[in-house]
PyMOL Python script that loads the backbone (N, CA, C, O; Angstrom):
from pymol import cmd

cmd.read_pdbstr("""\
ATOM      1  N   MET A   1      -4.074 -78.191  21.880  1.00  0.00           N
ATOM      2  CA  MET A   1      -4.666 -79.156  20.984  1.00  0.00           C
ATOM      3  C   MET A   1      -6.177 -78.909  20.906  1.00  0.00           C
ATOM      4  O   MET A   1      -6.807 -78.600  21.917  1.00  0.00           O
ATOM      5  N   TYR A   2      -6.748 -79.043  19.732  1.00  0.00           N
ATOM      6  CA  TYR A   2      -8.182 -78.837  19.547  1.00  0.00           C
ATOM      7  C   TYR A   2      -8.966 -80.031  20.071  1.00  0.00           C
ATOM      8  O   TYR A   2      -8.610 -81.185  19.829  1.00  0.00           O
ATOM      9  N   VAL A   3     -10.030 -79.733  20.785  1.00  0.00           N
ATOM     10  CA  VAL A   3     -10.970 -80.751  21.259  1.00  0.00           C
ATOM     11  C   VAL A   3     -12.142 -80.785  20.298  1.00  0.00           C
ATOM     12  O   VAL A   3     -12.563 -81.856  19.859  1.00  0.00           O
ATOM     13  N   CYS A   4     -12.670 -79.613  19.972  1.00  0.00           N
ATOM     14  CA  CYS A   4     -13.829 -79.486  19.090  1.00  0.00           C
ATOM     15  C   CYS A   4     -13.401 -78.753  17.820  1.00  0.00           C
ATOM     16  O   CYS A   4     -13.211 -77.537  17.819  1.00  0.00           O
ATOM     17  N   SER A   5     -13.255 -79.510  16.755  1.00  0.00           N
ATOM     18  CA  SER A   5     -12.835 -78.891  15.494  1.00  0.00           C
ATOM     19  C   SER A   5     -13.985 -78.135  14.832  1.00  0.00           C
ATOM     20  O   SER A   5     -13.746 -77.247  14.013  1.00  0.00           O
ATOM     21  N   CYS A   6     -15.218 -78.470  15.172  1.00  0.00           N
ATOM     22  CA  CYS A   6     -16.367 -77.761  14.588  1.00  0.00           C
ATOM     23  C   CYS A   6     -16.367 -76.284  14.986  1.00  0.00           C
ATOM     24  O   CYS A   6     -16.684 -75.414  14.175  1.00  0.00           O
ATOM     25  N   PHE A   7     -16.007 -76.011  16.247  1.00  0.00           N
ATOM     26  CA  PHE A   7     -16.035 -74.641  16.746  1.00  0.00           C
ATOM     27  C   PHE A   7     -14.657 -74.125  17.150  1.00  0.00           C
ATOM     28  O   PHE A   7     -14.544 -73.022  17.685  1.00  0.00           O
ATOM     29  N   GLY A   8     -13.614 -74.904  16.901  1.00  0.00           N
ATOM     30  CA  GLY A   8     -12.257 -74.466  17.198  1.00  0.00           C
ATOM     31  C   GLY A   8     -11.975 -74.290  18.680  1.00  0.00           C
ATOM     32  O   GLY A   8     -11.286 -73.349  19.074  1.00  0.00           O
ATOM     33  N   ILE A   9     -12.504 -75.191  19.508  1.00  0.00           N
ATOM     34  CA  ILE A   9     -12.327 -75.115  20.963  1.00  0.00           C
ATOM     35  C   ILE A   9     -11.158 -76.004  21.366  1.00  0.00           C
ATOM     36  O   ILE A   9     -11.078 -77.169  20.976  1.00  0.00           O
ATOM     37  N   THR A  10     -10.256 -75.429  22.155  1.00  0.00           N
ATOM     38  CA  THR A  10      -9.058 -76.147  22.573  1.00  0.00           C
ATOM     39  C   THR A  10      -9.237 -76.781  23.955  1.00  0.00           C
ATOM     40  O   THR A  10     -10.181 -76.468  24.680  1.00  0.00           O
ATOM     41  N   GLU A  11      -8.310 -77.678  24.303  1.00  0.00           N
ATOM     42  CA  GLU A  11      -8.301 -78.283  25.632  1.00  0.00           C
ATOM     43  C   GLU A  11      -8.215 -77.192  26.693  1.00  0.00           C
ATOM     44  O   GLU A  11      -8.906 -77.249  27.711  1.00  0.00           O
ATOM     45  N   GLN A  12      -7.360 -76.196  26.449  1.00  0.00           N
ATOM     46  CA  GLN A  12      -7.184 -75.109  27.413  1.00  0.00           C
ATOM     47  C   GLN A  12      -8.504 -74.374  27.659  1.00  0.00           C
ATOM     48  O   GLN A  12      -8.828 -74.042  28.799  1.00  0.00           O
ATOM     49  N   GLN A  13      -9.259 -74.122  26.601  1.00  0.00           N
ATOM     50  CA  GLN A  13     -10.545 -73.443  26.763  1.00  0.00           C
ATOM     51  C   GLN A  13     -11.525 -74.286  27.571  1.00  0.00           C
ATOM     52  O   GLN A  13     -12.251 -73.756  28.411  1.00  0.00           O
ATOM     53  N   VAL A  14     -11.550 -75.587  27.326  1.00  0.00           N
ATOM     54  CA  VAL A  14     -12.419 -76.485  28.095  1.00  0.00           C
ATOM     55  C   VAL A  14     -12.018 -76.443  29.563  1.00  0.00           C
ATOM     56  O   VAL A  14     -12.880 -76.376  30.439  1.00  0.00           O
ATOM     57  N   ARG A  15     -10.718 -76.480  29.841  1.00  0.00           N
ATOM     58  CA  ARG A  15     -10.238 -76.433  31.228  1.00  0.00           C
ATOM     59  C   ARG A  15     -10.588 -75.102  31.892  1.00  0.00           C
ATOM     60  O   ARG A  15     -10.927 -75.065  33.075  1.00  0.00           O
ATOM     61  N   GLU A  16     -10.506 -74.018  31.135  1.00  0.00           N
ATOM     62  CA  GLU A  16     -10.855 -72.708  31.692  1.00  0.00           C
ATOM     63  C   GLU A  16     -12.339 -72.653  32.056  1.00  0.00           C
ATOM     64  O   GLU A  16     -12.703 -72.127  33.107  1.00  0.00           O
ATOM     65  N   HIS A  17     -13.180 -73.187  31.201  1.00  0.00           N
ATOM     66  CA  HIS A  17     -14.613 -73.221  31.502  1.00  0.00           C
ATOM     67  C   HIS A  17     -14.873 -74.112  32.718  1.00  0.00           C
ATOM     68  O   HIS A  17     -15.718 -73.796  33.556  1.00  0.00           O
ATOM     69  N   ALA A  18     -14.145 -75.224  32.809  1.00  0.00           N
ATOM     70  CA  ALA A  18     -14.294 -76.119  33.965  1.00  0.00           C
ATOM     71  C   ALA A  18     -13.862 -75.406  35.243  1.00  0.00           C
ATOM     72  O   ALA A  18     -14.489 -75.575  36.288  1.00  0.00           O
ATOM     73  N   ASP A  19     -12.800 -74.614  35.166  1.00  0.00           N
ATOM     74  CA  ASP A  19     -12.323 -73.871  36.338  1.00  0.00           C
ATOM     75  C   ASP A  19     -13.334 -72.834  36.812  1.00  0.00           C
ATOM     76  O   ASP A  19     -13.361 -72.476  37.990  1.00  0.00           O
ATOM     77  N   THR A  20     -14.163 -72.353  35.889  1.00  0.00           N
ATOM     78  CA  THR A  20     -15.164 -71.352  36.265  1.00  0.00           C
ATOM     79  C   THR A  20     -16.517 -71.976  36.605  1.00  0.00           C
ATOM     80  O   THR A  20     -17.496 -71.256  36.797  1.00  0.00           O
ATOM     81  N   GLY A  21     -16.582 -73.314  36.682  1.00  0.00           N
ATOM     82  CA  GLY A  21     -17.791 -73.961  37.176  1.00  0.00           C
ATOM     83  C   GLY A  21     -18.526 -74.884  36.233  1.00  0.00           C
ATOM     84  O   GLY A  21     -19.515 -75.492  36.643  1.00  0.00           O
ATOM     85  N   ALA A  22     -18.094 -75.021  34.987  1.00  0.00           N
ATOM     86  CA  ALA A  22     -18.748 -75.952  34.057  1.00  0.00           C
ATOM     87  C   ALA A  22     -18.262 -77.361  34.389  1.00  0.00           C
ATOM     88  O   ALA A  22     -17.104 -77.699  34.142  1.00  0.00           O
ATOM     89  N   CYS A  23     -19.149 -78.176  34.949  1.00  0.00           N
ATOM     90  CA  CYS A  23     -18.755 -79.495  35.458  1.00  0.00           C
ATOM     91  C   CYS A  23     -19.160 -80.659  34.569  1.00  0.00           C
ATOM     92  O   CYS A  23     -18.737 -81.792  34.799  1.00  0.00           O
ATOM     93  N   THR A  24     -19.970 -80.392  33.563  1.00  0.00           N
ATOM     94  CA  THR A  24     -20.470 -81.472  32.712  1.00  0.00           C
ATOM     95  C   THR A  24     -20.285 -81.079  31.247  1.00  0.00           C
ATOM     96  O   THR A  24     -20.129 -79.897  30.941  1.00  0.00           O
ATOM     97  N   PRO A  25     -20.300 -82.049  30.348  1.00  0.00           N
ATOM     98  CA  PRO A  25     -20.224 -81.716  28.924  1.00  0.00           C
ATOM     99  C   PRO A  25     -21.340 -80.763  28.490  1.00  0.00           C
ATOM    100  O   PRO A  25     -21.121 -79.910  27.630  1.00  0.00           O
ATOM    101  N   ARG A  26     -22.514 -80.898  29.065  1.00  0.00           N
ATOM    102  CA  ARG A  26     -23.627 -80.007  28.727  1.00  0.00           C
ATOM    103  C   ARG A  26     -23.314 -78.567  29.144  1.00  0.00           C
ATOM    104  O   ARG A  26     -23.623 -77.628  28.410  1.00  0.00           O
ATOM    105  N   GLN A  27     -22.707 -78.393  30.306  1.00  0.00           N
ATOM    106  CA  GLN A  27     -22.340 -77.052  30.765  1.00  0.00           C
ATOM    107  C   GLN A  27     -21.217 -76.467  29.907  1.00  0.00           C
ATOM    108  O   GLN A  27     -21.196 -75.265  29.642  1.00  0.00           O
ATOM    109  N   ILE A  28     -20.293 -77.314  29.479  1.00  0.00           N
ATOM    110  CA  ILE A  28     -19.243 -76.857  28.559  1.00  0.00           C
ATOM    111  C   ILE A  28     -19.888 -76.414  27.256  1.00  0.00           C
ATOM    112  O   ILE A  28     -19.520 -75.376  26.705  1.00  0.00           O
ATOM    113  N   ALA A  29     -20.839 -77.181  26.762  1.00  0.00           N
ATOM    114  CA  ALA A  29     -21.543 -76.830  25.523  1.00  0.00           C
ATOM    115  C   ALA A  29     -22.250 -75.488  25.656  1.00  0.00           C
ATOM    116  O   ALA A  29     -22.243 -74.687  24.721  1.00  0.00           O
ATOM    117  N   SER A  30     -22.853 -75.239  26.799  1.00  0.00           N
ATOM    118  CA  SER A  30     -23.528 -73.959  27.020  1.00  0.00           C
ATOM    119  C   SER A  30     -22.538 -72.810  27.041  1.00  0.00           C
ATOM    120  O   SER A  30     -22.853 -71.696  26.622  1.00  0.00           O
ATOM    121  N   ALA A  31     -21.345 -73.086  27.529  1.00  0.00           N
ATOM    122  CA  ALA A  31     -20.341 -72.032  27.649  1.00  0.00           C
ATOM    123  C   ALA A  31     -19.660 -71.703  26.327  1.00  0.00           C
ATOM    124  O   ALA A  31     -19.324 -70.545  26.080  1.00  0.00           O
ATOM    125  N   CYS A  32     -19.450 -72.714  25.464  1.00  0.00           N
ATOM    126  CA  CYS A  32     -18.647 -72.446  24.259  1.00  0.00           C
ATOM    127  C   CYS A  32     -19.094 -73.192  23.011  1.00  0.00           C
ATOM    128  O   CYS A  32     -18.419 -73.112  21.985  1.00  0.00           O
ATOM    129  N   LYS A  33     -20.209 -73.916  23.063  1.00  0.00           N
ATOM    130  CA  LYS A  33     -20.767 -74.679  21.948  1.00  0.00           C
ATOM    131  C   LYS A  33     -20.044 -75.992  21.653  1.00  0.00           C
ATOM    132  O   LYS A  33     -20.509 -76.754  20.806  1.00  0.00           O
ATOM    133  N   ALA A  34     -18.950 -76.280  22.304  1.00  0.00           N
ATOM    134  CA  ALA A  34     -18.232 -77.533  22.045  1.00  0.00           C
ATOM    135  C   ALA A  34     -19.152 -78.714  22.299  1.00  0.00           C
ATOM    136  O   ALA A  34     -19.791 -78.788  23.348  1.00  0.00           O
ATOM    137  N   GLY A  35     -19.225 -79.634  21.353  1.00  0.00           N
ATOM    138  CA  GLY A  35     -20.043 -80.828  21.481  1.00  0.00           C
ATOM    139  C   GLY A  35     -21.457 -80.680  20.954  1.00  0.00           C
ATOM    140  O   GLY A  35     -22.240 -81.627  21.026  1.00  0.00           O
ATOM    141  N   THR A  36     -21.802 -79.511  20.426  1.00  0.00           N
ATOM    142  CA  THR A  36     -23.177 -79.299  19.989  1.00  0.00           C
ATOM    143  C   THR A  36     -23.390 -79.493  18.496  1.00  0.00           C
ATOM    144  O   THR A  36     -24.533 -79.446  18.040  1.00  0.00           O
ATOM    145  N   ASP A  37     -22.335 -79.710  17.717  1.00  0.00           N
ATOM    146  CA  ASP A  37     -22.523 -79.897  16.280  1.00  0.00           C
ATOM    147  C   ASP A  37     -22.495 -81.386  15.950  1.00  0.00           C
ATOM    148  O   ASP A  37     -23.546 -82.025  15.920  1.00  0.00           O
ATOM    149  N   CYS A  38     -21.337 -81.941  15.705  1.00  0.00           N
ATOM    150  CA  CYS A  38     -21.278 -83.364  15.318  1.00  0.00           C
ATOM    151  C   CYS A  38     -21.255 -84.287  16.532  1.00  0.00           C
ATOM    152  O   CYS A  38     -21.607 -85.460  16.411  1.00  0.00           O
ATOM    153  N   GLY A  39     -20.847 -83.783  17.709  1.00  0.00           N
ATOM    154  CA  GLY A  39     -20.813 -84.589  18.922  1.00  0.00           C
ATOM    155  C   GLY A  39     -19.587 -85.466  19.068  1.00  0.00           C
ATOM    156  O   GLY A  39     -19.460 -86.193  20.052  1.00  0.00           O
ATOM    157  N   GLY A  40     -18.688 -85.408  18.110  1.00  0.00           N
ATOM    158  CA  GLY A  40     -17.509 -86.253  18.155  1.00  0.00           C
ATOM    159  C   GLY A  40     -16.540 -85.944  19.286  1.00  0.00           C
ATOM    160  O   GLY A  40     -15.684 -86.768  19.606  1.00  0.00           O
ATOM    161  N   CYS A  41     -16.662 -84.782  19.890  1.00  0.00           N
ATOM    162  CA  CYS A  41     -15.720 -84.376  20.934  1.00  0.00           C
ATOM    163  C   CYS A  41     -16.250 -84.609  22.345  1.00  0.00           C
ATOM    164  O   CYS A  41     -15.528 -84.364  23.312  1.00  0.00           O
ATOM    165  N   VAL A  42     -17.466 -85.065  22.488  1.00  0.00           N
ATOM    166  CA  VAL A  42     -18.081 -85.174  23.813  1.00  0.00           C
ATOM    167  C   VAL A  42     -17.299 -86.109  24.732  1.00  0.00           C
ATOM    168  O   VAL A  42     -17.108 -85.793  25.907  1.00  0.00           O
ATOM    169  N   LYS A  43     -16.846 -87.250  24.222  1.00  0.00           N
ATOM    170  CA  LYS A  43     -16.067 -88.183  25.055  1.00  0.00           C
ATOM    171  C   LYS A  43     -14.752 -87.561  25.500  1.00  0.00           C
ATOM    172  O   LYS A  43     -14.302 -87.774  26.626  1.00  0.00           O
ATOM    173  N   ARG A  44     -14.141 -86.794  24.611  1.00  0.00           N
ATOM    174  CA  ARG A  44     -12.887 -86.119  24.968  1.00  0.00           C
ATOM    175  C   ARG A  44     -13.159 -85.058  26.045  1.00  0.00           C
ATOM    176  O   ARG A  44     -12.371 -84.912  26.980  1.00  0.00           O
ATOM    177  N   ILE A  45     -14.242 -84.336  25.920  1.00  0.00           N
ATOM    178  CA  ILE A  45     -14.607 -83.344  26.936  1.00  0.00           C
ATOM    179  C   ILE A  45     -14.845 -84.037  28.273  1.00  0.00           C
ATOM    180  O   ILE A  45     -14.404 -83.551  29.315  1.00  0.00           O
ATOM    181  N   GLN A  46     -15.537 -85.169  28.245  1.00  0.00           N
ATOM    182  CA  GLN A  46     -15.776 -85.933  29.475  1.00  0.00           C
ATOM    183  C   GLN A  46     -14.457 -86.336  30.126  1.00  0.00           C
ATOM    184  O   GLN A  46     -14.306 -86.239  31.344  1.00  0.00           O
ATOM    185  N   SER A  47     -13.507 -86.784  29.317  1.00  0.00           N
ATOM    186  CA  SER A  47     -12.225 -87.210  29.888  1.00  0.00           C
ATOM    187  C   SER A  47     -11.447 -86.023  30.437  1.00  0.00           C
ATOM    188  O   SER A  47     -10.736 -86.165  31.432  1.00  0.00           O
ATOM    189  N   LEU A  48     -11.565 -84.856  29.811  1.00  0.00           N
ATOM    190  CA  LEU A  48     -10.892 -83.670  30.335  1.00  0.00           C
ATOM    191  C   LEU A  48     -11.507 -83.224  31.664  1.00  0.00           C
ATOM    192  O   LEU A  48     -10.795 -82.775  32.563  1.00  0.00           O
ATOM    193  N   LEU A  49     -12.813 -83.348  31.782  1.00  0.00           N
ATOM    194  CA  LEU A  49     -13.476 -82.960  33.026  1.00  0.00           C
ATOM    195  C   LEU A  49     -13.150 -83.937  34.142  1.00  0.00           C
ATOM    196  O   LEU A  49     -13.018 -83.544  35.301  1.00  0.00           O
ATOM    197  N   GLY A  50     -13.021 -85.203  33.794  1.00  0.00           N
ATOM    198  CA  GLY A  50     -12.651 -86.226  34.764  1.00  0.00           C
ATOM    199  C   GLY A  50     -13.530 -86.212  35.994  1.00  0.00           C
ATOM    200  O   GLY A  50     -14.730 -85.949  35.915  1.00  0.00           O
ATOM    201  N   ARG A  51     -12.936 -86.490  37.102  1.00  0.00           N
ATOM    202  CA  ARG A  51     -13.655 -86.496  38.372  1.00  0.00           C
ATOM    203  C   ARG A  51     -13.050 -85.476  39.321  1.00  0.00           C
ATOM    204  O   ARG A  51     -13.060 -85.673  40.536  1.00  0.00           O
ATOM    205  N   GLY A  52     -12.530 -84.402  38.783  1.00  0.00           N
ATOM    206  CA  GLY A  52     -11.910 -83.367  39.596  1.00  0.00           C
ATOM    207  C   GLY A  52     -12.914 -82.606  40.433  1.00  0.00           C
ATOM    208  O   GLY A  52     -14.119 -82.849  40.368  1.00  0.00           O
ATOM    209  N   ALA A  53     -12.397 -81.688  41.215  1.00  0.00           N
ATOM    210  CA  ALA A  53     -13.252 -80.873  42.080  1.00  0.00           C
ATOM    211  C   ALA A  53     -14.207 -80.040  41.238  1.00  0.00           C
ATOM    212  O   ALA A  53     -13.830 -79.485  40.206  1.00  0.00           O
ATOM    213  N   CYS A  54     -15.425 -79.966  41.692  1.00  0.00           N
ATOM    214  CA  CYS A  54     -16.449 -79.193  41.006  1.00  0.00           C
ATOM    215  C   CYS A  54     -17.287 -78.504  42.075  1.00  0.00           C
ATOM    216  O   CYS A  54     -17.770 -79.175  42.987  1.00  0.00           O
ATOM    217  N   PRO A  55     -17.477 -77.192  41.994  1.00  0.00           N
ATOM    218  CA  PRO A  55     -18.270 -76.510  43.023  1.00  0.00           C
ATOM    219  C   PRO A  55     -19.654 -77.119  43.203  1.00  0.00           C
ATOM    220  O   PRO A  55     -20.151 -77.187  44.327  1.00  0.00           O
ATOM    221  N   ARG A  56     -20.285 -77.563  42.121  1.00  0.00           N
ATOM    222  CA  ARG A  56     -21.612 -78.151  42.237  1.00  0.00           C
ATOM    223  C   ARG A  56     -21.552 -79.491  42.961  1.00  0.00           C
ATOM    224  O   ARG A  56     -22.455 -79.808  43.736  1.00  0.00           O
ATOM    225  N   ARG A  57     -20.514 -80.280  42.726  1.00  0.00           N
ATOM    226  CA  ARG A  57     -20.383 -81.571  43.413  1.00  0.00           C
ATOM    227  C   ARG A  57     -20.173 -81.353  44.898  1.00  0.00           C
ATOM    228  O   ARG A  57     -20.663 -82.139  45.708  1.00  0.00           O
ATOM    229  N   GLU A  58     -19.446 -80.285  45.280  1.00  0.00           N
ATOM    230  CA  GLU A  58     -19.223 -80.014  46.692  1.00  0.00           C
ATOM    231  C   GLU A  58     -20.538 -79.718  47.392  1.00  0.00           C
ATOM    232  O   GLU A  58     -20.718 -80.117  48.542  1.00  0.00           O
ATOM    233  N   LEU A  59     -21.467 -79.026  46.730  1.00  0.00           N
ATOM    234  CA  LEU A  59     -22.778 -78.760  47.321  1.00  0.00           C
ATOM    235  C   LEU A  59     -23.523 -80.058  47.574  1.00  0.00           C
ATOM    236  O   LEU A  59     -24.171 -80.215  48.608  1.00  0.00           O
ATOM    237  N   ILE A  60     -23.434 -80.978  46.641  1.00  0.00           N
ATOM    238  CA  ILE A  60     -24.108 -82.263  46.785  1.00  0.00           C
ATOM    239  C   ILE A  60     -23.497 -83.052  47.931  1.00  0.00           C
ATOM    240  O   ILE A  60     -24.215 -83.648  48.736  1.00  0.00           O
ATOM    241  N   ASP A  61     -22.144 -83.056  48.006  1.00  0.00           N
ATOM    242  CA  ASP A  61     -21.442 -83.826  49.026  1.00  0.00           C
ATOM    243  C   ASP A  61     -21.645 -83.268  50.435  1.00  0.00           C
ATOM    244  O   ASP A  61     -21.516 -84.016  51.404  1.00  0.00           O
ATOM    245  N   THR A  62     -21.959 -81.976  50.579  1.00  0.00           N
ATOM    246  CA  THR A  62     -22.099 -81.392  51.902  1.00  0.00           C
ATOM    247  C   THR A  62     -23.485 -81.592  52.481  1.00  0.00           C
ATOM    248  O   THR A  62     -23.772 -81.110  53.577  1.00  0.00           O
ATOM    249  N   GLY A  63     -24.338 -82.285  51.772  1.00  0.00           N
ATOM    250  CA  GLY A  63     -25.661 -82.564  52.291  1.00  0.00           C
ATOM    251  C   GLY A  63     -26.660 -81.473  52.001  1.00  0.00           C
ATOM    252  O   GLY A  63     -27.549 -81.224  52.815  1.00  0.00           O
ATOM    253  N   ALA A  64     -26.543 -80.822  50.877  1.00  0.00           N
ATOM    254  CA  ALA A  64     -27.524 -79.817  50.487  1.00  0.00           C
ATOM    255  C   ALA A  64     -28.892 -80.467  50.433  1.00  0.00           C
ATOM    256  O   ALA A  64     -29.008 -81.636  50.065  1.00  0.00           O
ATOM    257  N   PRO A  65     -29.940 -79.720  50.799  1.00  0.00           N
ATOM    258  CA  PRO A  65     -31.271 -80.324  50.814  1.00  0.00           C
ATOM    259  C   PRO A  65     -31.695 -80.840  49.454  1.00  0.00           C
ATOM    260  O   PRO A  65     -31.366 -80.262  48.418  1.00  0.00           O
ATOM    261  N   GLU A  66     -32.438 -81.951  49.478  1.00  0.00           N
ATOM    262  CA  GLU A  66     -32.933 -82.545  48.237  1.00  0.00           C
ATOM    263  C   GLU A  66     -34.096 -81.719  47.717  1.00  0.00           C
ATOM    264  O   GLU A  66     -34.768 -81.038  48.492  1.00  0.00           O
ATOM    265  N   PRO A  67     -34.341 -81.770  46.417  1.00  0.00           N
ATOM    266  CA  PRO A  67     -35.490 -81.039  45.874  1.00  0.00           C
ATOM    267  C   PRO A  67     -36.807 -81.585  46.415  1.00  0.00           C
ATOM    268  O   PRO A  67     -36.890 -82.747  46.813  1.00  0.00           O
ATOM    269  N   LEU A  68     -37.825 -80.748  46.426  1.00  0.00           N
ATOM    270  CA  LEU A  68     -39.139 -81.176  46.910  1.00  0.00           C
ATOM    271  C   LEU A  68     -39.640 -82.367  46.112  1.00  0.00           C
ATOM    272  O   LEU A  68     -39.432 -82.451  44.902  1.00  0.00           O
ATOM    273  N   GLY A  69     -40.285 -83.262  46.783  1.00  0.00           N
ATOM    274  CA  GLY A  69     -40.828 -84.427  46.106  1.00  0.00           C
ATOM    275  C   GLY A  69     -39.882 -85.608  46.091  1.00  0.00           C
ATOM    276  O   GLY A  69     -40.261 -86.688  45.636  1.00  0.00           O
ATOM    277  N   ALA A  70     -38.677 -85.438  46.568  1.00  0.00           N
ATOM    278  CA  ALA A  70     -37.709 -86.529  46.531  1.00  0.00           C
ATOM    279  C   ALA A  70     -38.148 -87.685  47.421  1.00  0.00           C
ATOM    280  O   ALA A  70     -37.888 -88.848  47.113  1.00  0.00           O
ATOM    281  N   GLU A  71     -38.827 -87.354  48.544  1.00  0.00           N
ATOM    282  CA  GLU A  71     -39.276 -88.418  49.446  1.00  0.00           C
ATOM    283  C   GLU A  71     -40.278 -89.322  48.745  1.00  0.00           C
ATOM    284  O   GLU A  71     -40.210 -90.544  48.881  1.00  0.00           O
ATOM    285  N   ALA A  72     -41.204 -88.738  47.999  1.00  0.00           N
ATOM    286  CA  ALA A  72     -42.214 -89.530  47.299  1.00  0.00           C
ATOM    287  C   ALA A  72     -41.575 -90.410  46.241  1.00  0.00           C
ATOM    288  O   ALA A  72     -41.999 -91.549  46.040  1.00  0.00           O
ATOM    289  N   ASP A  73     -40.557 -89.891  45.560  1.00  0.00           N
ATOM    290  CA  ASP A  73     -39.865 -90.688  44.555  1.00  0.00           C
ATOM    291  C   ASP A  73     -39.143 -91.861  45.202  1.00  0.00           C
ATOM    292  O   ASP A  73     -39.091 -92.948  44.627  1.00  0.00           O
ATOM    293  N   ALA A  74     -38.584 -91.651  46.393  1.00  0.00           N
ATOM    294  CA  ALA A  74     -37.832 -92.702  47.062  1.00  0.00           C
ATOM    295  C   ALA A  74     -38.758 -93.794  47.569  1.00  0.00           C
ATOM    296  O   ALA A  74     -38.386 -94.967  47.597  1.00  0.00           O
ATOM    297  N   VAL A  75     -39.963 -93.410  47.971  1.00  0.00           N
ATOM    298  CA  VAL A  75     -40.903 -94.381  48.515  1.00  0.00           C
ATOM    299  C   VAL A  75     -41.554 -95.184  47.396  1.00  0.00           C
ATOM    300  O   VAL A  75     -41.669 -96.406  47.491  1.00  0.00           O
ATOM    301  N   GLY A  76     -41.973 -94.513  46.358  1.00  0.00           N
ATOM    302  CA  GLY A  76     -42.606 -95.184  45.235  1.00  0.00           C
ATOM    303  C   GLY A  76     -44.115 -95.191  45.355  1.00  0.00           C
ATOM    304  O   GLY A  76     -44.653 -95.049  46.453  1.00  0.00           O
ATOM    305  N   PRO A  77     -44.805 -95.357  44.235  1.00  0.00           N
ATOM    306  CA  PRO A  77     -46.261 -95.291  44.229  1.00  0.00           C
ATOM    307  C   PRO A  77     -46.932 -96.416  45.014  1.00  0.00           C
ATOM    308  O   PRO A  77     -48.000 -96.201  45.586  1.00  0.00           O
ATOM    309  N   ALA A  78     -46.347 -97.590  45.057  1.00  0.00           N
ATOM    310  CA  ALA A  78     -46.956 -98.703  45.781  1.00  0.00           C
ATOM    311  C   ALA A  78     -47.045 -98.405  47.265  1.00  0.00           C
ATOM    312  O   ALA A  78     -48.079 -98.647  47.887  1.00  0.00           O
ATOM    313  N   ALA A  79     -45.991 -97.891  47.827  1.00  0.00           N
ATOM    314  CA  ALA A  79     -45.981 -97.569  49.261  1.00  0.00           C
ATOM    315  C   ALA A  79     -46.945 -96.440  49.579  1.00  0.00           C
ATOM    316  O   ALA A  79     -47.560 -96.429  50.646  1.00  0.00           O
ATOM    317  N   LEU A  80     -47.082 -95.495  48.666  1.00  0.00           N
ATOM    318  CA  LEU A  80     -48.001 -94.390  48.879  1.00  0.00           C
ATOM    319  C   LEU A  80     -49.445 -94.887  48.913  1.00  0.00           C
ATOM    320  O   LEU A  80     -50.236 -94.414  49.728  1.00  0.00           O
ATOM    321  N   SER A  81     -49.801 -95.834  48.039  1.00  0.00           N
ATOM    322  CA  SER A  81     -51.170 -96.335  48.014  1.00  0.00           C
ATOM    323  C   SER A  81     -51.463 -97.180  49.263  1.00  0.00           C
ATOM    324  O   SER A  81     -52.605 -97.224  49.719  1.00  0.00           O
ATOM    325  N   GLU A  82     -50.447 -97.847  49.817  1.00  0.00           N
ATOM    326  CA  GLU A  82     -50.630 -98.624  51.041  1.00  0.00           C
ATOM    327  C   GLU A  82     -50.877 -97.713  52.228  1.00  0.00           C
ATOM    328  O   GLU A  82     -51.640 -98.051  53.133  1.00  0.00           O
ATOM    329  N   ALA A  83     -50.219 -96.537  52.222  1.00  0.00           N
ATOM    330  CA  ALA A  83     -50.351 -95.606  53.333  1.00  0.00           C
ATOM    331  C   ALA A  83     -51.725 -94.932  53.332  1.00  0.00           C
ATOM    332  O   ALA A  83     -52.155 -94.429  54.370  1.00  0.00           O
ATOM    333  N   ALA A  84     -52.410 -94.911  52.216  1.00  0.00           N
ATOM    334  CA  ALA A  84     -53.701 -94.200  52.106  1.00  0.00           C
ATOM    335  C   ALA A  84     -54.848 -94.973  52.657  1.00  0.00           C
ATOM    336  O   ALA A  84     -55.983 -94.498  52.630  1.00  0.00           O
TER     337      ALA A  84
END
""", "prot")
cmd.dss("prot")
cmd.show_as("cartoon", "prot")
cmd.util.cbc("prot")
cmd.orient("prot")
């Protein structure tokens, strides 16, 4: 069944891209353009991706280090000015 009629992308193609690591609608769009024209298929792509296993999610769940600056964002500017 077609998910994206603008580019002729099927459910199977979306699932194949998901199996190779595309975990979000944006990543699917980068892989095959689905969702980049009229946008009518984005919700369907989201439902196909669901909450299944994703290699990127596993990195997050295993406690991969946070990006630099995350501590400052968590504290907030008010706390930083008090510490100075």
